[in-house]
Every structure is written in C-alpha cells, then in structure tokens.
DRENTITI-99971 format. One line per field, with one value per atom (N, C-alpha, C, O): chain; residue in one letter; residue number from 1; atom name; x, y, z. Coordinates in nm, 4 decimals, m for minus. Each point is the difference from the previous one (the first is absolute). Layout:
REM DRENTITI-99971
koltor: (A, ...) .
pake: (a, ...) .
lumtor: (NUM, ...) .
kemi: (CA, ...) .
X: (X, ...) .
Y: (Y, ...) .
Z: (Z, ...) .
END
This chain:
REM DRENTITI-99971
koltor: (A, A, A, A, A, A, A, A, A, A, A, A, A, A, A, A, A, A, A, A, A, A, A, A, A, A, A, A, A, A, A, A, A, A, A, A, A, A, A, A, A, A, A, A, A, A, A, A, A, A, A, A, A, A, A, A, A, A, A, A, A, A, A, A, A, A, A, A, A, A, A, A, A, A, A, A, A, A, A, A, A, A, A, A, A, A, A, A, A, A, A, A, A, A, A, A, A, A, A, A, A, A, A, A, A, A, A, A, A, A, A, A, A, A, A, A, A, A, A, A, A, A, A, A, A, A, A, A, A, A, A, A, A, A, A, A, A, A, A, A, A, A, A, A, A, A, A, A, A, A, A, A, A, A, A, A, A, A, A, A, A, A, A, A, A, A, A, A, A, A, A, A, A, A, A, A, A, A, A, A, A, A, A, A, A, A, A, A, A, A, A, A, A, A, A, A, A, A, A, A, A, A, A, A, A, A, A, A, A, A, A, A, A, A, A, A, A, A, A, A, A, A, A, A, A, A, A, A, A, A, A, A, A, A, A, A, A, A, A, A, A, A, A, A, A, A, A, A, A, A, A, A, A, A, A, A, A, A, A, A, A, A, A, A, A, A, A, A, A, A, A, A, A, A, A, A, A, A, A, A, A, A, A, A, A, A, A, A, A, A, A, A, A, A, A, A, A, A, A, A, A, A, A, A, A, A, A, A, A, A, A, A, A, A, A, A, A, A, A, A, A, A, A, A, A, A, A, A, A, A, A, A, A, A, A, A, A, A, A, A, A, A, A, A, A, A, A, A, A, A, A, A, A, A, A, A, A, A, A, A) .
pake: (m, m, m, m, p, p, p, p, a, a, a, a, p, p, p, p, s, s, s, s, d, d, d, d, r, r, r, r, a, a, a, a, c, c, c, c, f, f, f, f, l, l, l, l, l, l, l, l, p, p, p, p, s, s, s, s, q, q, q, q, v, v, v, v, a, a, a, a, e, e, e, e, m, m, m, m, l, l, l, l, q, q, q, q, i, i, i, i, e, e, e, e, v, v, v, v, d, d, d, d, e, e, e, e, v, v, v, v, i, i, i, i, a, a, a, a, l, l, l, l, v, v, v, v, g, g, g, g, e, e, e, e, g, g, g, g, r, r, r, r, l, l, l, l, v, v, v, v, g, g, g, g, a, a, a, a, k, k, k, k, v, v, v, v, g, g, g, g, t, t, t, t, p, p, p, p, a, a, a, a, r, r, r, r, w, w, w, w, r, r, r, r, i, i, i, i, e, e, e, e, g, g, g, g, a, a, a, a, s, s, s, s, v, v, v, v, e, e, e, e, d, d, d, d, y, y, y, y, l, l, l, l, d, d, d, d, a, a, a, a, q, q, q, q, v, v, v, v, e, e, e, e, d, d, d, d, a, a, a, a, r, r, r, r, r, r, r, r, a, a, a, a, a, a, a, a, l, l, l, l, w, w, w, w, q, q, q, q, q, q, q, q, s, s, s, s, q, q, q, q, v, v, v, v, a, a, a, a, s, s, s, s, f, f, f, f, p, p, p, p, e, e, e, e, l, l, l, l, w, w, w, w, s, s, s, s, r, r, r, r, r, r, r, r, e, e, e, e, r, r, r, r, g, g, g, g, d, d, d, d) .
lumtor: (1, 1, 1, 1, 2, 2, 2, 2, 3, 3, 3, 3, 4, 4, 4, 4, 5, 5, 5, 5, 6, 6, 6, 6, 7, 7, 7, 7, 8, 8, 8, 8, 9, 9, 9, 9, 10, 10, 10, 10, 11, 11, 11, 11, 12, 12, 12, 12, 13, 13, 13, 13, 14, 14, 14, 14, 15, 15, 15, 15, 16, 16, 16, 16, 17, 17, 17, 17, 18, 18, 18, 18, 19, 19, 19, 19, 20, 20, 20, 20, 21, 21, 21, 21, 22, 22, 22, 22, 23, 23, 23, 23, 24, 24, 24, 24, 25, 25, 25, 25, 26, 26, 26, 26, 27, 27, 27, 27, 28, 28, 28, 28, 29, 29, 29, 29, 30, 30, 30, 30, 31, 31, 31, 31, 32, 32, 32, 32, 33, 33, 33, 33, 34, 34, 34, 34, 35, 35, 35, 35, 36, 36, 36, 36, 37, 37, 37, 37, 38, 38, 38, 38, 39, 39, 39, 39, 40, 40, 40, 40, 41, 41, 41, 41, 42, 42, 42, 42, 43, 43, 43, 43, 44, 44, 44, 44, 45, 45, 45, 45, 46, 46, 46, 46, 47, 47, 47, 47, 48, 48, 48, 48, 49, 49, 49, 49, 50, 50, 50, 50, 51, 51, 51, 51, 52, 52, 52, 52, 53, 53, 53, 53, 54, 54, 54, 54, 55, 55, 55, 55, 56, 56, 56, 56, 57, 57, 57, 57, 58, 58, 58, 58, 59, 59, 59, 59, 60, 60, 60, 60, 61, 61, 61, 61, 62, 62, 62, 62, 63, 63, 63, 63, 64, 64, 64, 64, 65, 65, 65, 65, 66, 66, 66, 66, 67, 67, 67, 67, 68, 68, 68, 68, 69, 69, 69, 69, 70, 70, 70, 70, 71, 71, 71, 71, 72, 72, 72, 72, 73, 73, 73, 73, 74, 74, 74, 74, 75, 75, 75, 75, 76, 76, 76, 76, 77, 77, 77, 77, 78, 78, 78, 78, 79, 79, 79, 79, 80, 80, 80, 80, 81, 81, 81, 81, 82, 82, 82, 82, 83, 83, 83, 83, 84, 84, 84, 84, 85, 85, 85, 85, 86, 86, 86, 86, 87, 87, 87, 87, 88, 88, 88, 88, 89, 89, 89, 89, 90, 90, 90, 90) .
kemi: (N, CA, C, O, N, CA, C, O, N, CA, C, O, N, CA, C, O, N, CA, C, O, N, CA, C, O, N, CA, C, O, N, CA, C, O, N, CA, C, O, N, CA, C, O, N, CA, C, O, N, CA, C, O, N, CA, C, O, N, CA, C, O, N, CA, C, O, N, CA, C, O, N, CA, C, O, N, CA, C, O, N, CA, C, O, N, CA, C, O, N, CA, C, O, N, CA, C, O, N, CA, C, O, N, CA, C, O, N, CA, C, O, N, CA, C, O, N, CA, C, O, N, CA, C, O, N, CA, C, O, N, CA, C, O, N, CA, C, O, N, CA, C, O, N, CA, C, O, N, CA, C, O, N, CA, C, O, N, CA, C, O, N, CA, C, O, N, CA, C, O, N, CA, C, O, N, CA, C, O, N, CA, C, O, N, CA, C, O, N, CA, C, O, N, CA, C, O, N, CA, C, O, N, CA, C, O, N, CA, C, O, N, CA, C, O, N, CA, C, O, N, CA, C, O, N, CA, C, O, N, CA, C, O, N, CA, C, O, N, CA, C, O, N, CA, C, O, N, CA, C, O, N, CA, C, O, N, CA, C, O, N, CA, C, O, N, CA, C, O, N, CA, C, O, N, CA, C, O, N, CA, C, O, N, CA, C, O, N, CA, C, O, N, CA, C, O, N, CA, C, O, N, CA, C, O, N, CA, C, O, N, CA, C, O, N, CA, C, O, N, CA, C, O, N, CA, C, O, N, CA, C, O, N, CA, C, O, N, CA, C, O, N, CA, C, O, N, CA, C, O, N, CA, C, O, N, CA, C, O, N, CA, C, O, N, CA, C, O, N, CA, C, O, N, CA, C, O, N, CA, C, O, N, CA, C, O, N, CA, C, O, N, CA, C, O, N, CA, C, O, N, CA, C, O) .
X: (0.7770, m0.0639, m0.1478, m0.0794, 0.0241, m0.0788, m0.1353, m0.0020, m0.0908, m0.1491, m0.0973, 0.0256, m0.1085, 0.0152, m0.0994, m0.0249, m0.0140, m0.1364, 0.1819, 0.0130, 0.0626, 0.1145, 0.0707, 0.0822, m0.1264, 0.1350, m0.0650, m0.0954, 0.1741, m0.0576, m0.0559, 0.0321, m0.1375, m0.0066, 0.0384, m0.0354, 0.0982, 0.0352, m0.0917, m0.0295, 0.0116, m0.0508, 0.0651, 0.1177, m0.1875, 0.0710, m0.1026, m0.1187, 0.2447, m0.0823, m0.1723, m0.1052, 0.1429, m0.1056, m0.1216, m0.1126, 0.1318, m0.0902, m0.0728, m0.1223, 0.2049, m0.0176, m0.1049, m0.1106, 0.1928, m0.0952, m0.1524, m0.0931, 0.0782, m0.1300, m0.1133, m0.1208, 0.2146, m0.0647, m0.1009, m0.1007, 0.1975, m0.0049, m0.0746, m0.0342, 0.0325, m0.0429, 0.0333, m0.0807, 0.2300, 0.0713, 0.1236, 0.0014, 0.0773, 0.1337, 0.0788, m0.0116, 0.1613, 0.0652, 0.0628, 0.0682, 0.0134, 0.0052, 0.0203, 0.0936, m0.2448, m0.0782, 0.0358, m0.0126, 0.0700, 0.0204, 0.1672, 0.0733, m0.0669, 0.1798, m0.0094, 0.0136, m0.0361, 0.0383, m0.1073, 0.0259, m0.1594, m0.0110, 0.1156, 0.0155, 0.0969, 0.1159, 0.0909, 0.0301, m0.0173, 0.0821, m0.0617, 0.0657, m0.1508, m0.0828, m0.0216, m0.0541, 0.1234, m0.0085, m0.1432, m0.0056, m0.1255, m0.1281, m0.0258, m0.1033, 0.2277, m0.0375, 0.1644, 0.0982, m0.0940, 0.1737, m0.0055, m0.0891, 0.2364, 0.0671, 0.1499, 0.0716, m0.0198, 0.0966, 0.0337, m0.0713, 0.1627, 0.0737, 0.1039, 0.0886, m0.1601, 0.0799, m0.0049, m0.0806, 0.1986, 0.0774, 0.0716, 0.0119, 0.0289, 0.0752, m0.0712, m0.0210, m0.0155, m0.0337, m0.1082, m0.1064, 0.1972, m0.0963, m0.1460, m0.0502, 0.0072, m0.1313, m0.1467, m0.0014, m0.0983, m0.0500, m0.0906, m0.0477, 0.0252, m0.1222, m0.0240, 0.0796, m0.2336, m0.0409, m0.0653, m0.0884, 0.1001, m0.0437, m0.1580, m0.0579, 0.0023, m0.0961, m0.0996, m0.1159, 0.1683, m0.0141, 0.0005, m0.0574, 0.1744, m0.0387, m0.1311, m0.0468, 0.0135, m0.1407, m0.0982, m0.0755, 0.0735, m0.1492, 0.0266, m0.0773, 0.1952, 0.0062, m0.0369, m0.0588, 0.1040, m0.0161, m0.1787, m0.0427, m0.0104, m0.1309, m0.0741, m0.1049, 0.2072, m0.0521, m0.0357, m0.1093, 0.2778, m0.0099, m0.0944, m0.0184, m0.0132, m0.0903, m0.1336, m0.0764, 0.0117, m0.1472, 0.0011, m0.1062, 0.2242, m0.0124, m0.0375, m0.0752, 0.1484, 0.0261, m0.0989, m0.0581, 0.0130, m0.1359, m0.1479, m0.1095, 0.1146, m0.0606, 0.0205, m0.0872, 0.1890, 0.0263, m0.0532, m0.0618, 0.0840, m0.0868, m0.1116, m0.0594, 0.0027, m0.1439, m0.0580, m0.1133, 0.1523, m0.0105, 0.0324, m0.0676, 0.1447, 0.0417, m0.1128, m0.0353, 0.0093, m0.1042, m0.1275, m0.0673, 0.0445, m0.1267, m0.0168, m0.0981, 0.2272, 0.0149, 0.0042, m0.0029, 0.0106, m0.0008, m0.1239, m0.0672, m0.0015, m0.1320, m0.0881, m0.1140, 0.1316, m0.0970, m0.0128, m0.0860, 0.2152, 0.0676, m0.0592, 0.0350, m0.1421, m0.0062, m0.1348, m0.0740, 0.1012, m0.0369, m0.1572, m0.0495, m0.0669, m0.1073, m0.0486, m0.1190, 0.1916, 0.0316, m0.0442, m0.0859, 0.1844, m0.0209, 0.0134, 0.0586, m0.1663, m0.0427, m0.1186, 0.0303, m0.1293, m0.1145, m0.0802, m0.0360, m0.0191, m0.1005, m0.0424, 0.0275, m0.1524, m0.0923, m0.1475, m0.0392, m0.0092, m0.0796, m0.1734, m0.1031, 0.0871, m0.1179, m0.1121, m0.0108, m0.0709, m0.1424, m0.0924, m0.1170) .
Y: (m1.8062, 0.1276, m0.0308, m0.0412, 0.0644, m0.0632, 0.0839, 0.1230, m0.1883, 0.0487, 0.1488, 0.0455, 0.0128, 0.1449, m0.0375, 0.0799, m0.1981, m0.0218, m0.0241, 0.0528, m0.1140, m0.0741, 0.1136, 0.0140, 0.0636, 0.1481, 0.0867, 0.0745, m0.0970, 0.1276, 0.1135, 0.0479, 0.0190, 0.1032, 0.1030, m0.0180, 0.0937, 0.0901, 0.1801, 0.0860, m0.0782, 0.1547, 0.1021, m0.0216, 0.1865, 0.0601, 0.0483, 0.0327, m0.0463, 0.0531, 0.1140, m0.0029, 0.0645, 0.0846, m0.0776, 0.0394, m0.1441, m0.0758, m0.0456, 0.0134, m0.0919, m0.1116, 0.1191, m0.0226, 0.1462, 0.0497, 0.0176, m0.0097, 0.0344, 0.0388, m0.1044, 0.0151, m0.1500, m0.0881, m0.0613, m0.0676, 0.1369, m0.0379, 0.0877, m0.0164, 0.1282, 0.1363, 0.0332, 0.0640, m0.0941, 0.0944, 0.0723, 0.0203, m0.0028, 0.1114, m0.0720, m0.1203, 0.1833, m0.1254, 0.0026, m0.0992, 0.1859, m0.0201, m0.1653, m0.0668, 0.0581, m0.1047, m0.1305, m0.1158, 0.1671, m0.1271, m0.0204, m0.0974, 0.1550, 0.0284, m0.1220, m0.1222, 0.1922, m0.0506, m0.1811, m0.0906, 0.0869, m0.1509, m0.0964, m0.1091, 0.1625, m0.0617, m0.0113, m0.1043, 0.1949, 0.0099, m0.1399, m0.1030, 0.1164, m0.1393, m0.1620, m0.0945, 0.1095, m0.1040, m0.0369, m0.0942, 0.1709, m0.0192, 0.0040, m0.0435, 0.1114, 0.0411, m0.0641, m0.0131, m0.0197, m0.0635, 0.1363, 0.0496, m0.0091, 0.1360, 0.0219, m0.0648, 0.1305, m0.0181, 0.1967, 0.0807, m0.0935, 0.1936, m0.0839, m0.0771, 0.1477, m0.0074, 0.1162, 0.0866, m0.0813, 0.1402, 0.0478, m0.0572, 0.1559, 0.1273, 0.1053, 0.0161, 0.0624, 0.0046, m0.1229, m0.0281, m0.0372, m0.1029, 0.0084, 0.0990, m0.1532, 0.0152, m0.1063, m0.1016, 0.1237, m0.1205, m0.1043, 0.0684, m0.1366, m0.0997, m0.1234, m0.0843, 0.0974, m0.0769, m0.1543, 0.0224, m0.1274, m0.1159, m0.0138, m0.0599, 0.0877, m0.0299, m0.0978, 0.0324, m0.1681, m0.0989, m0.0694, m0.1003, 0.2280, 0.0450, 0.0696, m0.0276, 0.1402, 0.0641, m0.0907, 0.0100, m0.1169, m0.1052, m0.0268, 0.0479, m0.1319, m0.0929, 0.0793, m0.0676, 0.2432, 0.0912, m0.0435, m0.0788, 0.1082, 0.0241, m0.1332, m0.0116, m0.0877, m0.0753, m0.0453, m0.0443, 0.0669, m0.0818, 0.1528, m0.0230, 0.1360, 0.1089, m0.0561, 0.0299, m0.1158, m0.0050, m0.0901, m0.0281, m0.0475, m0.2121, 0.0803, m0.0347, 0.1425, 0.1133, 0.0261, m0.0405, 0.0875, 0.0685, m0.1032, 0.0561, m0.1512, m0.1775, m0.0378, m0.0340, 0.0214, m0.0395, 0.0730, m0.0353, 0.1509, 0.1283, 0.0225, 0.0754, m0.1433, m0.0131, m0.0941, 0.0230, m0.2027, m0.1217, 0.0495, m0.0536, 0.1347, 0.0120, 0.1313, 0.0190, 0.0343, 0.0918, m0.0601, m0.0031, m0.0509, m0.1139, m0.1189, m0.0704, 0.0700, m0.1276, 0.0530, m0.0658, 0.2039, 0.0564, 0.0393, m0.0794, 0.1430, 0.0213, m0.0945, 0.0340, m0.1864, m0.1011, m0.0580, m0.0844, 0.1498, m0.1061, 0.0700, m0.0380, 0.1600, 0.0711, m0.1177, m0.0635, 0.0850, m0.0737, 0.0134, m0.1083, 0.2108, 0.0102, m0.0890, m0.0311, m0.0031, m0.0860, m0.1465, m0.0756, 0.0609, m0.1917, m0.0536, m0.0941, 0.2306, m0.0599, 0.0941, 0.1164, m0.1300, 0.0797, m0.0738, m0.1031, 0.1587, m0.0628, m0.0274, 0.0203, m0.1055, m0.0524, 0.0730, m0.0184, 0.0719, 0.0913, m0.0494, 0.0358, m0.0916, m0.0377, 0.1263, 0.0837, m0.1273, 0.0439, m0.0393, 0.0383) .
Z: (m5.1086, 0.0163, 0.0485, m0.0846, 0.2579, 0.0364, m0.0212, 0.0063, m0.0274, m0.0110, 0.0412, 0.1115, m0.1751, 0.0782, 0.1430, 0.0903, m0.0975, 0.1130, 0.1180, 0.1105, m0.1572, 0.1114, 0.0404, 0.0905, m0.1707, 0.0700, 0.0906, m0.0225, 0.1548, 0.1206, m0.0425, m0.1088, 0.2022, m0.0788, 0.1727, 0.1165, m0.1660, 0.0481, 0.0520, m0.0829, 0.1901, 0.0085, 0.0565, 0.0288, 0.0085, 0.0563, 0.0908, 0.0025, 0.0872, 0.1358, m0.0083, 0.0638, m0.1443, m0.0115, m0.0435, 0.0304, m0.0979, m0.0668, 0.0858, m0.0020, 0.1161, 0.0998, 0.1053, 0.0491, m0.0407, 0.0855, m0.0452, 0.0800, m0.2050, m0.0580, 0.0161, 0.0185, m0.0342, m0.0475, 0.1982, 0.0210, 0.0717, 0.0893, 0.1249, 0.1171, m0.2301, 0.1018, 0.0970, 0.0676, m0.0079, 0.1048, m0.1226, m0.1214, 0.2185, 0.0062, m0.0537, 0.0233, m0.1487, m0.0049, 0.0715, m0.0256, 0.2030, 0.0395, 0.0941, 0.0439, m0.0495, 0.0377, m0.0833, 0.0397, m0.1897, m0.0731, 0.0381, 0.0178, m0.0171, 0.0123, 0.1558, m0.0064, 0.1141, 0.1443, 0.0071, 0.0793, m0.2043, 0.0249, m0.0541, 0.0548, m0.2021, m0.0903, 0.1921, 0.0582, m0.0262, 0.1352, 0.0905, 0.0153, 0.0180, 0.0853, m0.0424, 0.0577, m0.1876, m0.0895, m0.0581, m0.0791, 0.1175, m0.0569, m0.1498, m0.0509, m0.0322, m0.0846, m0.0726, 0.0731, m0.2191, m0.0265, m0.0940, m0.0690, 0.1008, m0.0887, m0.0221, 0.0764, m0.1512, 0.0299, m0.1269, m0.0598, 0.0764, m0.0560, m0.0627, 0.0371, m0.2028, m0.1186, m0.0280, 0.0342, m0.1201, m0.1569, 0.1160, 0.1084, m0.1402, 0.0255, m0.0737, m0.1202, 0.2419, 0.1665, 0.0149, m0.0551, 0.1693, 0.0415, 0.0064, 0.0531, m0.0812, m0.0004, 0.0190, m0.0696, 0.1481, 0.0561, m0.0886, m0.0906, 0.0838, m0.0931, 0.0828, 0.0412, m0.0252, 0.0184, m0.0500, m0.0826, 0.1002, m0.0344, m0.0301, 0.0906, m0.1616, m0.0334, 0.0479, 0.0260, m0.0129, 0.0673, 0.1568, 0.0423, 0.0444, 0.0964, 0.0963, 0.1104, m0.2239, 0.0016, 0.0286, 0.0967, m0.1944, m0.0135, 0.1348, 0.0830, m0.0366, 0.0734, 0.1551, 0.0844, m0.0453, 0.1011, m0.0138, 0.0843, m0.1426, m0.0585, 0.0629, 0.0634, m0.1092, 0.0040, 0.1167, 0.0353, 0.0661, 0.1239, 0.1419, 0.1195, m0.1801, 0.0739, m0.0231, 0.0918, m0.2026, 0.0036, 0.0764, 0.0555, m0.0263, 0.1163, 0.1432, 0.0911, m0.1056, 0.1593, 0.0071, 0.1006, m0.1578, 0.0230, m0.0195, 0.0041, m0.0173, 0.0290, 0.0775, 0.0799, m0.0633, 0.1948, 0.0821, 0.1005, m0.1413, 0.1715, m0.0071, 0.0772, m0.1822, 0.0023, 0.0150, 0.0422, m0.0676, 0.0977, 0.1248, 0.0879, m0.0483, 0.1573, 0.0621, 0.1164, m0.2028, 0.0337, 0.0252, 0.1030, m0.2332, 0.0819, 0.0993, 0.0241, 0.0266, 0.0798, 0.1383, 0.1040, m0.1188, 0.1670, m0.0311, 0.0658, m0.1174, 0.0429, m0.0159, 0.0317, m0.0857, 0.0440, 0.1256, 0.0251, 0.1021, 0.0704, 0.1254, 0.1117, m0.1307, 0.1340, 0.0091, m0.0752, 0.2254, 0.1191, m0.0295, 0.0310, m0.0859, 0.0134, m0.1177, m0.0058, m0.0710, m0.1355, 0.0474, m0.0454, 0.1643, m0.0105, 0.1458, 0.0537, m0.0006, 0.2114, m0.0205, 0.0261, m0.0569, 0.0634, 0.0422, m0.0569, 0.2009, 0.0978, m0.0771, m0.1182, 0.1927, m0.0418, 0.0524, 0.1152, m0.1768, 0.0917, 0.1103, m0.0570, 0.1638, m0.0184, 0.0403, 0.0896, m0.2229, 0.0019, 0.1080, m0.0018) .
END
C-alpha cells in the first residue's frame, strides 16, 4: 500500500472553483481544455480533479503573468524618447 504522501489527492470541482475563485463550469472547461487533469468516477459519474494538476495550473498562470510583466517592461523601455534624446544646445 502506498504511503499517504504518495497517493494522489482528488478534489471536487466545487473545491477547485473555490480555490481559484471561478465558477464550477469554468473548472470543467479547464479540464476539457487539458489545463487541469480530471476524470469522471463513480456511478453516477462525477468529476474529480487531481490536486497536483491544480498546483501545476497555478504555477503556469504565475509564469504567464511573469512573462507578460517582462514583456510590458520591455515595451515601455523601448519608447523612442528613452533611447534617442536630442541634444539641446543652450
């Protein structure tokens, strides 16, 4: 039997929605897009989301935000006024 730390943690879509502060339908859509890992289990079938995939999703969101911020900084720094100032002759 695997140790408790080795077992996968599965969450209800409502739990994931609360964690991410989004709607349950959006959680299911993220599973459909492959951005979260989930499966329907039981009878009747109900969604369960892998806890590790929620962590991976959040890590990816943080990385996307970091890259967007760096891109924004690079765009601001490339304004012509910053790199081609005219010399003023007083």
